C-alpha positions in Angstrom: -17.8 -7.2 -7.5 -14.5 -7.6 -8.4 -11.9 -7.9 -5.8 -9.0 -7.1 -7.6 -8.0 -3.9 -9.6 -6.0 -3.7 -12.5 -3.0 -1.8 -13.4 0.4 -0.8 -15.3 3.8 0.8 -14.9 5.9 2.6 -16.5 9.5 4.1 -17.6 11.4 5.8 -19.8 11.4 2.7 -21.8 7.8 3.1 -22.5 6.4 5.3 -24.9 3.4 7.5 -24.2 0.1 5.4 -23.5 -3.1 6.7 -24.1 -4.3 6.3 -20.7 -8.1 7.5 -21.4 -8.6 4.4 -23.6 -6.3 2.0 -21.0 -9.2 3.3 -18.0 -12.0 2.4 -20.5 -10.8 -0.9 -21.0 -10.5 -1.7 -17.5 -7.2 -0.3 -15.8 -7.6 1.5 -12.3 -4.3 2.8 -11.4 -0.8 3.4 -12.8 2.6 3.8 -11.6 5.6 6.0 -13.2 9.3 5.7 -12.0 10.0 9.3 -11.1 13.6 9.0 -9.7 16.8 6.7 -9.5 19.4 7.2 -6.8 20.5 10.6 -5.4 20.8 12.8 -8.6 18.7 11.3 -11.6 15.3 11.9 -12.2 13.3 10.0 -15.0 12.9 11.8 -18.5 9.6 10.6 -18.9 8.3 10.9 -15.4 6.1 14.0 -16.3 4.6 13.0 -19.3 3.3 10.0 -17.9 2.2 11.2 -14.6 0.1 13.9 -16.0 -1.2 11.6 -18.1 -1.8 9.2 -15.3 -3.7 11.8 -13.6 -5.3 13.4 -16.4 -7.7 10.0 -16.9 -8.7 9.9 -13.4 -6.4 6.5 -12.7 -4.9 5.9 -8.9 -1.6 7.5 -9.3 1.8 6.7 -7.9 5.2 7.0 -8.3 8.8 5.2 -7.8 12.1 5.8 -6.8 14.9 3.0 -7.7 16.6 2.6 -4.8 20.8 2.8 -4.1 21.5 1.6 -0.8 24.9 2.1 -0.6 24.0 5.8 -0.8 22.3 8.4 1.6 18.6 7.1 2.0 18.0 11.2 3.3 19.5 12.3 -0.4 17.9 9.8 -2.3 14.6 10.9 -0.9 15.3 14.5 -0.9 15.7 13.4 -5.0 12.3 11.4 -5.1 10.4 14.4 -3.1 12.0 17.1 -5.7 10.3 14.8 -8.6 7.1 13.8 -7.0 6.1 17.1 -5.4 4.2 19.2 -8.0 2.2 15.9 -8.4 1.7 14.3 -5.0 -1.7 14.6 -3.3 -4.4 12.3 -1.9 -4.9 9.4 -3.3 -1.1 9.4 -4.3 0.8 6.3 -4.0 4.8 6.3 -3.5 7.2 3.7 -3.9 11.0 2.4 -2.8 11.8 0.0 -5.7 14.2 -1.6 -3.7 15.8 -4.5 -5.9 19.9 -5.2 -6.7 20.9 -4.6 -10.2 22.1 -7.7 -11.7 25.7 -7.3 -11.0 24.9 -6.0 -7.2 26.5 -2.6 -7.6 23.6 -0.6 -6.1 24.1 -3.2 -3.0 27.7 -3.5 -2.9 29.2 -2.9 0.4 26.1 -3.4 2.1 24.8 -5.6 4.8 21.3 -7.1 5.1 20.9 -4.6 8.2 22.0 -1.8 6.3 19.7 -2.3 3.4 16.8 -2.5 5.7 17.8 0.6 7.7 18.1 2.7 4.3 14.4 1.5 3.5 13.2 2.5 6.7 15.2 5.7 6.8 13.7 6.3 2.8 10.2 5.5 3.9 10.2 8.1 6.9 12.0 10.7 4.9 9.1 10.2 2.6 6.1 10.2 4.9 7.2 13.1 6.7 7.1 15.4 3.2 3.7 13.9 2.4 2.0 13.5 5.6 -1.0 11.0 5.5 -0.3 9.5 2.3 0.9 5.6 1.3 4.1 4.5 1.3 5.1 0.9 0.2 8.2 -1.0 -1.3 8.4 -2.9 -4.3 10.5 -5.8 -3.9 11.8 -9.2 -4.6 11.0 -12.5 -3.2 14.7 -12.5 -2.5 15.0 -9.4 -0.9 12.2 -10.0 1.6 13.8 -13.3 2.3 17.0 -11.9 2.6 15.3 -9.4 5.4 15.9 -6.3 3.7 12.4 -5.0 3.8 10.4 -3.4 7.0 7.6 -4.6 8.1 4.3 -3.1 8.1 4.5 -1.4 5.1 2.4 -2.1 2.0 4.1 -4.5 -0.9 4.4 -4.3 -4.7 5.8 -7.7 -5.5 6.9 -8.9 -9.0 6.8 -12.5 -9.7 6.4 -13.7 -13.4 5.6 -17.9 -13.3 4.2 -17.8 -17.1 5.6 -14.9 -19.1 3.1 -13.1 -20.9 0.1 -13.1 -19.1 -3.4 -11.6 -19.2 -5.0 -10.3 -15.8 -7.6 -12.6 -16.0 -5.2 -15.6 -15.5 -3.6 -13.5 -12.8 -6.8 -12.7 -10.9 -7.6 -16.5 -10.9 -4.4 -17.9 -9.4 -3.6 -17.9 -5.7 -2.4 -14.6 -3.8 1.6 -14.3 -3.9 2.7 -15.0 -0.2 6.5 -14.7 -0.3 8.4 -15.7 2.6 5.2 -15.2 4.3 4.5 -11.8 3.8 1.1 -10.5 2.4 1.6 -8.5 -1.4 -0.9 -6.0 -2.0 0.2 -5.6 -5.4 1.1 -8.2 -7.6 3.6 -7.1 -11.0 2.6 -10.7 -13.0 4.1 -10.1 -16.5 6.4 -7.6 -18.0 5.5 -8.7 -21.6 4.1 -6.4 -23.5 4.3 -4.3 -20.4 4.2 -4.2 -16.9 1.0 -5.7 -15.4 -0.3 -5.4 -12.2 -3.3 -6.1 -10.1 -3.8 -5.0 -6.5 -5.8 -7.4 -4.7 -8.5 -4.7 -3.8 -11.6 -3.8 -5.5 -11.3 -0.6 -7.6 -13.4 1.1 -4.9 -11.8 -0.4 -2.1 -8.4 0.9 -4.1 -8.9 4.4 -4.2 -10.3 4.3 -0.7 -6.9 2.7 0.8 -4.7 5.2 -1.7 -6.6 8.3 0.2 -4.0 7.0 3.0 -4.7 6.2 6.7 -3.5 6.8 10.5 -1.1 4.0 10.0 0.7 6.9 7.3 0.4 9.6 9.4 3.0 10.6 11.8 2.9 8.8 15.0 1.1 11.2 17.7 -1.0 8.7 19.5 -0.5 5.5 21.1 -3.6 3.4 21.1 -4.5 1.1 23.8 -3.6 -2.8 24.3 -6.0 -4.9 21.8 -8.2 -6.8 24.3 -7.4 -10.4 23.8 -10.0 -12.8 23.2 -12.2 -10.0 21.6 -14.5 -11.5 18.7 -17.7 -11.4 17.2 -20.5 -13.0 19.3 -18.7 -12.5 22.8 -19.2 -10.4 25.7 -16.2 -10.6 27.3 -14.0 -8.8 27.1 -16.2 -6.2 26.5 -17.1 -4.8 23.3 -17.4 -1.3 24.4 -14.2 0.3 23.7 -14.7 -1.0 20.3 -18.1 0.6 20.0 -16.8 3.7 21.0 -14.3 4.0 18.8 -16.4 3.2 15.8 -18.5 5.7 16.8 -15.8 8.3 17.2 -14.3 7.2 14.1 -17.9 7.4 12.1 -18.5 3.8 11.6 -21.2 3.1 14.1 -24.0 5.3 14.7 -23.8 7.5 18.0 -27.5 6.0 18.5 -26.8 2.6 19.0 -26.6 1.7 22.4 -23.0 0.4 24.0 -23.1 -3.0 25.4 -20.8 -5.7 26.4 -21.7 -8.0 23.7 -19.8 -8.0 20.5 -23.3 -7.9 18.5 -24.2 -7.8 14.7 -24.5 -3.7 14.8 -20.9 -4.1 16.1 -19.8 -6.6 13.5 -21.9 -4.8 10.6 -19.8 -1.5 11.7 -16.2 -3.8 11.8 -17.2 -4.6 8.2 -17.6 -0.9 7.4 -14.0 -0.3 9.0 -12.5 -2.8 7.1 -14.6 -1.9 3.8 -12.8 1.5 4.0 -9.4 0.0 5.1 -9.3 -3.5 3.7 -5.5 -3.9 4.7 -6.8 -4.6 8.1 -9.1 -7.7 7.5 -8.2 -11.2 7.1 -6.6 -12.2 3.9 -8.9 -14.0 1.5 -12.3 -12.6 3.5 -14.4 -9.6 1.8 -16.7 -9.5 4.7 -14.7 -9.4 8.1 -16.7 -8.5 11.3 -13.6 -9.6 13.5 -11.0 -6.8 14.2 -7.2 -7.9 14.9 -4.4 -6.0 16.4 -3.6 -3.9 13.7 -7.4 -3.2 12.9 -7.7 -2.3 16.2 -4.6 0.4 16.2 -5.5 1.6 13.3 -9.2 2.3 14.4 -8.2 4.0 17.6 -6.0 6.3 15.4 -8.3 7.4 13.0 -10.6 7.9 16.2 -8.7 9.6 18.8 -5.5 10.4 17.1 -5.6 13.5 14.8 
């Protein structure tokens, strides 16, 4: 089974695509530019996104950011552009990159750009509760600390010019400034091509959103340091209770202190549905970390 998914992204610069044919050729997802700044809407967005959704692809949209303008006004512009199409499984992206003359960054410090991004994301999450909101951004923006932590990253880097999906899939996963990327845009020739570091089925599950993408209404308990497969201290009982409450472990399983095979299998099931929480490069991860622990508890008890 493939551990990546293939996709493209489009804007007004691209002609209408035969999305059904692209899906048949192996495409899983596609994103379209929706808006820019405080007032602009992409003139081909409706055509692109209707075709993407009609073909049954994982759909998403992006907004080109002007951090030297109002984040609230820009978020409202994006929300107005996509609200007719957004819903469960729809991905939202802030395109955070400077024009070559940096006119959209002019007069802003790194801290102000980061605050703009955080405010835009918060506004879009509020408008579309439970839906995934991430950032498309460059290595230089990440290095400059423009990018908030804890958000999915869609990362552009073109090491080869024109390139096939197979070449990108065989390459090492990029890690700009140590950050883990979820999507990699690896070429713009002949069209923007991307891979997601999830299988098609895992991507569709992830796109449905999870507790990390909903308003914070619940504070999970602190992660018990040392919790690990095969150990009995600290006790695995709280983990087992959360796995049961979230539907990843059968309620008939007897709880115990031991982090045994049944607990490990349930954690693997959780990671299969929420692969962003498993260890990088691992397809079957029985160990839950602090972020996964928090997300699991929100799923179990945070509604």
